[in-house]
N, C-alpha and C positions, 0 to 999 in steps of 0.2 A: 504494500500500500504506500503510495507516494503522497506525502503531506508537505506543505510549505508554511514555514513560520515567516510572517510578514510584518514589517514595521516601517513607518514613515516619520520624517520630520517635516514641519511645515512653517510657513511664515506667520501663522496665527492660529486661532482656534476655530474659525468658521469659514468654510469655502463660499458660503453665500455672500460674504463680505469681500470677496475677491482674493482671499488667501490661497496660497498655492503650495504644492509639494516641492520641497527642496532636496530631499534625500529619501531614497527608498532601498530597502534591503529585503531579500527573500532567501531563506535558508532551507535546504532540502533535508527531509527525513524520509527514509524508505524502510518500512518494516521496523519502526521504532529505533532506527539507527541514524545518527547524523552522518551524512555521506561526505561532507566537506564541500559539496557543490553548492554554490550560492550565486545570487544576482545582487549587485550593489552599484548604485549610481547616485552621484550628486546631480542636481538639476538647477538650471538657472530659471528662477521664477519670473524674472522681468520686473521685480519690485523688491522693496526692502522688507525685512521681517519686523514685526512689532518688537518693542524693547523687551517685553516679557518673554516672548518666544526666543529672542536672541540670547537671553541669559540662560535659557534651558539648553539650547543646542550649540551656540557659539559659532554658527555658520554665517559669516558676514556677507553682505552684498558684494564686496570686493572679491572674496574667495569664490563666490558662485558665478561671477561675471563671465568667465570663459567656459563654463560648463554647458552641456547640451540642454536644449529645451525638452520639456516632457514629451512633446510630439516626436522628438528624435529617438527616444528610448522606449516608447510605448509598445511598439511591435515586438521588440526583444523581450520586454517584460511579460507580455501576454504569452509569448512562446514558452517562457519558463514556467508560468503559473497555471496556464489553462488546463482544465480537467482535473486539477488537484483539489484536495481539501485544504482550505486556507485556515491557519491558526493565527489569531490576532488578539492582542490584549486591548480591550475596549474597541471591539471591532467596528462599532457604529462610527467612531471617529475616523478611522483610516479608510473605511469603505466610502464614507461621504466624500472625502477628499479625492479618492480614486475615481468615483463616479463623476465628480465635477471635472476632473482632468480629462477623463474619457469623453464626457459630454462636449467639451470644447473641441474635440477631434472628431465629433460625430460617430463615436464608438459606443457600444452597448455598456450598461453598468457592469461592474465586476461580477455580480451574481450570475450574469449570463455566461461568463467564462468559467467561473468557479462556483457551482451551485451550492456547495456545502461550505459554510464558514463557521468555525468554532471560536467562540469568544471566551478566552481564558479568564477574563475579569469576571464574567458571569459565573463560570465554573468555580472560581475561588470564593466568590461571595456565597455560593450555595454550600461550599464546604466549610467556610469560616465566617459565618454571619456576624456582623458587628465588629469585625476586626479590619485593620488596614490590609488591603489587597492590591496595592500598587506593586510594580515590579521589584522595587527595592525591598519591600516588606516580604514578598514571596521568596526572594533570594535568601533573605535572612532566615525565614521559616524553614527552608529546605537546605540550608547551609551551603548555598551556592555563592562562590566568591565574586562579589561585584565591586571590589575595592577600587578598581580603575574607573568606575562609572561616575566621574566628577561632572561630566556633561552627558546629555542624552546623545546617542548616535545610533542610527538605524541598524547598522550591521552588528555592533556590539549588543544592542538591546535585543535584536532577533536571536542571536546566539544564546544570550542569557534566558530569553523566553523559551527557547527550545529545551534547555535543561529544566526550566520550571514546568513546562508542559509534560515532559516525560516523568517528572516527579509527581505532578498532579494526577496523572493517569496510571501510575504504577499499579499493577495488579488487575487492571480492567480487562486484560486479555485472558484472564482465567475463565475457564468454562465451568468451574465448580464453585462459584462465589456463594451461591445460596444452598448448595447441596451438602447436607451433613451425612458422612458415611455411616452405614449401619454397623453394629458390632461384628456381624459376620464378615462384612467387607474389610473392616479393620484387621480382623484375625487373618484373613487371607492375604492381606497386604504384608503383615508381619512375617508370615510364612514365606511368601515370595521374596521378601527382602533378604531373608537369611540365605537364599540360594543365589543371590545376584553378586557379581563381582563389579567393582567400580572400574569403569573404563575411562581413562583420561586421554583425550585427543589433543595433541600439541598443535599449536598454530603453525602453519607453513611459513616459510620465509617470505613468500609473497603477501600472505595475510598480515604478518607482522609489519612489513614495509608499508602496506596500505594503512594500517592502524596508526603508525608513526606519522604518516603524511597527514592523516585526518586530524590528529592531535596538534600537529604543527600549525595547520591552517586555523584551527579554533584558537590556539594560543596567540597567533598573530592578530586575529580579528578582535580578541578580547584584551590585547595589549599585555600579554603575560599573565592573564588571570584564569587560565584553564586549570581547573581543579585536578583533572586527570594527569596533566603534566607534572603538577606538584607532587602528586602521589607517587609518580615514577621515581622521583629523586628523594623521596622521604626515607 
């Protein structure tokens, strides 16, 4: 199953007031594994950011001046995300901005390309009602290192959200969530376990290399904050 963790940065809070997307990142997960494959672009919005937004992301008008317009990257973005399940924190916000950008290009809303959108903010509120459920709070709750997140950045935040999403949904792939084993089944399991030998399959050199490559990409995107890399050297 291919899923995409998506995040944007914008010039302000409301696309209806003419605010635009200035950064977008999409991180790929396949079968609950981060692949290291991602889409990331800065975008020239043709306008300045509001002061409050600038303090959040730090992307100045001068920095964005030579970046492509949204129309220049829209086709590539859609090729990367179309047909996938989108996972977004506060999905209504990002989808509203994407719909506004696509509308300016006479393109369909994002839901036409990605019919299933998962809102991790809604998921977190259902799991932890009455508690803070922003990205920083969730990273702290799940012990995900976000110490380099002094400013918001779409790629860094998408990678952090990927780890948060996997933590939020850990165990949901079990087919026995509500099924309690009978005493007979438990006895049969114990008998069978006594006859089994533990088989350990070592990773191949190719698998180890691919794993190291993926960790390196995550570590670069998170500016050295990849928890897995730190565990390797612990």
